[in-house]
GUMARSE-342263 format. One record per residue: residue number from 0; chain; y, z, x of N, C-alpha, C in turn. Coordinates in nm, 2 decimals, always signed. Layout:
BEGIN
+-----+--------+--------+--------+--------+--------+--------+--------+--------+--------+--------+
| num | chaine |   n_yy |   n_zz |   n_xx |  ca_yy |  ca_zz |  ca_xx |   c_yy |   c_zz |   c_xx |
+-----+--------+--------+--------+--------+--------+--------+--------+--------+--------+--------+
| NUM |      A |      Y |      Z |      X |      Y |      Z |      X |      Y |      Z |      X |
...
+-----+--------+--------+--------+--------+--------+--------+--------+--------+--------+--------+
% end
This chain:
BEGIN
+-----+--------+--------+--------+--------+--------+--------+--------+--------+--------+--------+
| num | chaine |   n_yy |   n_zz |   n_xx |  ca_yy |  ca_zz |  ca_xx |   c_yy |   c_zz |   c_xx |
+-----+--------+--------+--------+--------+--------+--------+--------+--------+--------+--------+
|   0 |      A |  -2.63 |  -3.71 |  -4.65 |  -2.63 |  -3.68 |  -4.80 |  -2.73 |  -3.79 |  -4.82 |
|   1 |      A |  -2.82 |  -3.74 |  -4.89 |  -2.94 |  -3.80 |  -4.93 |  -2.95 |  -3.93 |  -5.03 |
|   2 |      A |  -2.91 |  -4.04 |  -5.07 |  -2.94 |  -4.15 |  -5.17 |  -3.04 |  -4.09 |  -5.28 |
|   3 |      A |  -2.99 |  -4.07 |  -5.40 |  -3.02 |  -4.05 |  -5.51 |  -3.10 |  -4.15 |  -5.62 |
|   4 |      A |  -3.02 |  -4.24 |  -5.61 |  -3.08 |  -4.37 |  -5.66 |  -3.21 |  -4.41 |  -5.66 |
|   5 |      A |  -3.26 |  -4.45 |  -5.72 |  -3.40 |  -4.51 |  -5.64 |  -3.41 |  -4.67 |  -5.63 |
|   6 |      A |  -3.48 |  -4.68 |  -5.52 |  -3.47 |  -4.83 |  -5.49 |  -3.52 |  -4.94 |  -5.57 |
|   7 |      A |  -3.45 |  -5.03 |  -5.56 |  -3.52 |  -5.15 |  -5.70 |  -3.64 |  -5.21 |  -5.68 |
|   8 |      A |  -3.72 |  -5.24 |  -5.77 |  -3.82 |  -5.28 |  -5.77 |  -3.88 |  -5.46 |  -5.81 |
|   9 |      A |  -3.77 |  -5.48 |  -5.84 |  -3.74 |  -5.61 |  -5.89 |  -3.63 |  -5.66 |  -5.88 |
|  10 |      A |  -3.62 |  -5.80 |  -5.85 |  -3.52 |  -5.88 |  -5.85 |  -3.35 |  -5.83 |  -5.94 |
|  11 |      A |  -3.41 |  -5.83 |  -6.08 |  -3.30 |  -5.76 |  -6.18 |  -3.20 |  -5.67 |  -6.15 |
|  12 |      A |  -3.33 |  -5.59 |  -6.07 |  -3.30 |  -5.43 |  -6.06 |  -3.15 |  -5.42 |  -5.92 |
|  13 |      A |  -3.14 |  -5.56 |  -5.88 |  -3.06 |  -5.55 |  -5.74 |  -2.88 |  -5.55 |  -5.76 |
|  14 |      A |  -2.82 |  -5.51 |  -5.69 |  -2.68 |  -5.53 |  -5.74 |  -2.63 |  -5.69 |  -5.71 |
|  15 |      A |  -2.54 |  -5.71 |  -5.79 |  -2.50 |  -5.83 |  -5.78 |  -2.46 |  -5.86 |  -5.59 |
|  16 |      A |  -2.42 |  -5.77 |  -5.52 |  -2.41 |  -5.81 |  -5.37 |  -2.47 |  -5.73 |  -5.30 |
|  17 |      A |  -2.65 |  -5.80 |  -5.26 |  -2.71 |  -5.69 |  -5.20 |  -2.69 |  -5.70 |  -5.06 |
|  18 |      A |  -2.69 |  -5.57 |  -5.01 |  -2.73 |  -5.54 |  -4.84 |  -2.84 |  -5.56 |  -4.81 |
|  19 |      A |  -2.92 |  -5.58 |  -4.68 |  -3.05 |  -5.60 |  -4.59 |  -3.10 |  -5.50 |  -4.67 |
|  20 |      A |  -3.08 |  -5.33 |  -4.64 |  -3.18 |  -5.21 |  -4.72 |  -3.20 |  -5.27 |  -4.85 |
|  21 |      A |  -3.10 |  -5.31 |  -4.96 |  -3.15 |  -5.41 |  -5.06 |  -3.29 |  -5.45 |  -5.09 |
|  22 |      A |  -3.24 |  -5.57 |  -5.02 |  -3.34 |  -5.65 |  -5.02 |  -3.47 |  -5.66 |  -4.96 |
|  23 |      A |  -3.50 |  -5.56 |  -4.83 |  -3.58 |  -5.50 |  -4.83 |  -3.69 |  -5.39 |  -4.88 |
|  24 |      A |  -3.57 |  -5.35 |  -5.02 |  -3.65 |  -5.25 |  -5.12 |  -3.80 |  -5.32 |  -5.20 |
|  25 |      A |  -3.75 |  -5.47 |  -5.23 |  -3.79 |  -5.58 |  -5.31 |  -3.86 |  -5.67 |  -5.21 |
|  26 |      A |  -3.86 |  -5.70 |  -5.11 |  -3.94 |  -5.80 |  -5.03 |  -4.03 |  -5.74 |  -4.88 |
|  27 |      A |  -4.17 |  -5.76 |  -4.91 |  -4.24 |  -5.68 |  -4.75 |  -4.18 |  -5.81 |  -4.65 |
|  28 |      A |  -4.09 |  -5.79 |  -4.61 |  -4.04 |  -5.87 |  -4.46 |  -3.95 |  -5.75 |  -4.37 |
|  29 |      A |  -3.96 |  -5.72 |  -4.24 |  -3.94 |  -5.68 |  -4.18 |  -3.76 |  -5.71 |  -4.14 |
|  30 |      A |  -3.63 |  -5.61 |  -4.12 |  -3.53 |  -5.59 |  -4.09 |  -3.50 |  -5.71 |  -4.05 |
|  31 |      A |  -3.57 |  -5.73 |  -3.89 |  -3.53 |  -5.79 |  -3.83 |  -3.54 |  -5.99 |  -3.87 |
|  32 |      A |  -3.66 |  -5.99 |  -3.95 |  -3.68 |  -6.13 |  -4.04 |  -3.54 |  -6.16 |  -4.15 |
|  33 |      A |  -3.53 |  -6.08 |  -4.18 |  -3.40 |  -6.09 |  -4.26 |  -3.27 |  -6.13 |  -4.18 |
|  34 |      A |  -3.24 |  -6.04 |  -4.09 |  -3.11 |  -6.07 |  -4.01 |  -3.12 |  -6.21 |  -3.95 |
|  35 |      A |  -3.26 |  -6.25 |  -3.90 |  -3.27 |  -6.37 |  -3.85 |  -3.26 |  -6.49 |  -3.93 |
|  36 |      A |  -3.28 |  -6.48 |  -4.04 |  -3.31 |  -6.59 |  -4.16 |  -3.14 |  -6.60 |  -4.21 |
|  37 |      A |  -3.08 |  -6.50 |  -4.21 |  -2.95 |  -6.52 |  -4.20 |  -2.87 |  -6.58 |  -4.13 |
|  38 |      A |  -2.89 |  -6.53 |  -4.04 |  -2.81 |  -6.58 |  -3.88 |  -2.85 |  -6.72 |  -3.84 |
|  39 |      A |  -2.97 |  -6.80 |  -3.92 |  -2.97 |  -6.91 |  -3.89 |  -2.97 |  -6.99 |  -3.99 |
|  40 |      A |  -2.91 |  -6.94 |  -4.10 |  -2.87 |  -7.03 |  -4.21 |  -2.96 |  -7.05 |  -4.30 |
|  41 |      A |  -3.11 |  -7.01 |  -4.31 |  -3.22 |  -7.01 |  -4.39 |  -3.17 |  -6.90 |  -4.52 |
|  42 |      A |  -3.13 |  -6.82 |  -4.53 |  -3.10 |  -6.73 |  -4.62 |  -2.95 |  -6.74 |  -4.68 |
|  43 |      A |  -2.93 |  -6.78 |  -4.79 |  -2.78 |  -6.76 |  -4.82 |  -2.70 |  -6.62 |  -4.83 |
|  44 |      A |  -2.59 |  -6.59 |  -4.74 |  -2.59 |  -6.48 |  -4.68 |  -2.42 |  -6.48 |  -4.65 |
|  45 |      A |  -2.36 |  -6.43 |  -4.63 |  -2.23 |  -6.39 |  -4.54 |  -2.22 |  -6.27 |  -4.47 |
|  46 |      A |  -2.11 |  -6.24 |  -4.39 |  -2.10 |  -6.12 |  -4.30 |  -1.97 |  -6.08 |  -4.37 |
|  47 |      A |  -1.97 |  -5.93 |  -4.39 |  -1.83 |  -5.86 |  -4.39 |  -1.84 |  -5.75 |  -4.26 |
|  48 |      A |  -1.79 |  -5.80 |  -4.16 |  -1.77 |  -5.69 |  -4.03 |  -1.92 |  -5.74 |  -4.00 |
|  49 |      A |  -1.98 |  -5.61 |  -3.96 |  -2.11 |  -5.60 |  -3.89 |  -2.23 |  -5.64 |  -4.01 |
|  50 |      A |  -2.18 |  -5.62 |  -4.17 |  -2.27 |  -5.59 |  -4.25 |  -2.34 |  -5.75 |  -4.30 |
|  51 |      A |  -2.48 |  -5.80 |  -4.30 |  -2.49 |  -5.86 |  -4.37 |  -2.50 |  -5.88 |  -4.53 |
|  52 |      A |  -2.44 |  -5.97 |  -4.62 |  -2.46 |  -5.93 |  -4.76 |  -2.50 |  -6.04 |  -4.83 |
|  53 |      A |  -2.57 |  -6.03 |  -4.98 |  -2.66 |  -6.15 |  -5.01 |  -2.64 |  -6.12 |  -5.14 |
|  54 |      A |  -2.60 |  -6.23 |  -5.26 |  -2.52 |  -6.25 |  -5.36 |  -2.67 |  -6.27 |  -5.44 |
|  55 |      A |  -2.71 |  -6.17 |  -5.55 |  -2.86 |  -6.14 |  -5.60 |  -2.86 |  -6.30 |  -5.67 |
|  56 |      A |  -2.74 |  -6.39 |  -5.72 |  -2.75 |  -6.50 |  -5.77 |  -2.80 |  -6.62 |  -5.68 |
|  57 |      A |  -2.71 |  -6.59 |  -5.56 |  -2.78 |  -6.70 |  -5.46 |  -2.91 |  -6.67 |  -5.43 |
|  58 |      A |  -2.97 |  -6.55 |  -5.42 |  -3.08 |  -6.50 |  -5.35 |  -3.17 |  -6.56 |  -5.50 |
|  59 |      A |  -3.16 |  -6.55 |  -5.58 |  -3.26 |  -6.58 |  -5.69 |  -3.27 |  -6.76 |  -5.69 |
|  60 |      A |  -3.17 |  -6.80 |  -5.67 |  -3.15 |  -6.99 |  -5.68 |  -3.25 |  -7.01 |  -5.56 |
|  61 |      A |  -3.20 |  -6.96 |  -5.43 |  -3.29 |  -6.97 |  -5.30 |  -3.42 |  -6.96 |  -5.29 |
|  62 |      A |  -3.47 |  -6.87 |  -5.37 |  -3.60 |  -6.83 |  -5.42 |  -3.68 |  -6.96 |  -5.48 |
|  63 |      A |  -3.62 |  -6.97 |  -5.59 |  -3.66 |  -7.06 |  -5.69 |  -3.68 |  -7.19 |  -5.60 |
|  64 |      A |  -3.57 |  -7.25 |  -5.53 |  -3.59 |  -7.37 |  -5.45 |  -3.73 |  -7.40 |  -5.30 |
|  65 |      A |  -3.74 |  -7.25 |  -5.28 |  -3.84 |  -7.23 |  -5.17 |  -3.97 |  -7.24 |  -5.24 |
|  66 |      A |  -3.97 |  -7.18 |  -5.38 |  -4.10 |  -7.19 |  -5.43 |  -4.15 |  -7.31 |  -5.47 |
|  67 |      A |  -4.02 |  -7.39 |  -5.54 |  -4.08 |  -7.54 |  -5.59 |  -4.10 |  -7.66 |  -5.45 |
|  68 |      A |  -4.03 |  -7.62 |  -5.34 |  -4.06 |  -7.67 |  -5.21 |  -4.23 |  -7.68 |  -5.16 |
|  69 |      A |  -4.29 |  -7.52 |  -5.22 |  -4.41 |  -7.50 |  -5.17 |  -4.52 |  -7.53 |  -5.27 |
|  70 |      A |  -4.48 |  -7.56 |  -5.42 |  -4.52 |  -7.56 |  -5.48 |  -4.55 |  -7.71 |  -5.55 |
|  71 |      A |  -4.66 |  -7.80 |  -5.51 |  -4.64 |  -7.95 |  -5.56 |  -4.69 |  -7.96 |  -5.69 |
|  72 |      A |  -4.62 |  -8.07 |  -5.76 |  -4.65 |  -8.10 |  -5.93 |  -4.84 |  -8.11 |  -5.91 |
|  73 |      A |  -4.87 |  -8.05 |  -6.03 |  -5.03 |  -8.08 |  -6.05 |  -5.09 |  -8.21 |  -6.06 |
|  74 |      A |  -5.18 |  -8.22 |  -6.01 |  -5.23 |  -8.38 |  -6.05 |  -5.34 |  -8.37 |  -6.12 |
+-----+--------+--------+--------+--------+--------+--------+--------+--------+--------+--------+
% end
């Protein structure tokens, strides 16, 4: 059975608890990269069985911290 719901195109459209597939619909990275980041603790995630799940709220907080670390204060 095919999914009829459209893929989210913005962070706000993601479900509260996201699967890797949900994140891939928003971020231009490979599936392997997301799994590797989750496994190495670089991405806030948790496992339920074999599934890697990511809280939308924690994902947004993580992105804010990452961006802040890459964008220094303007002089």
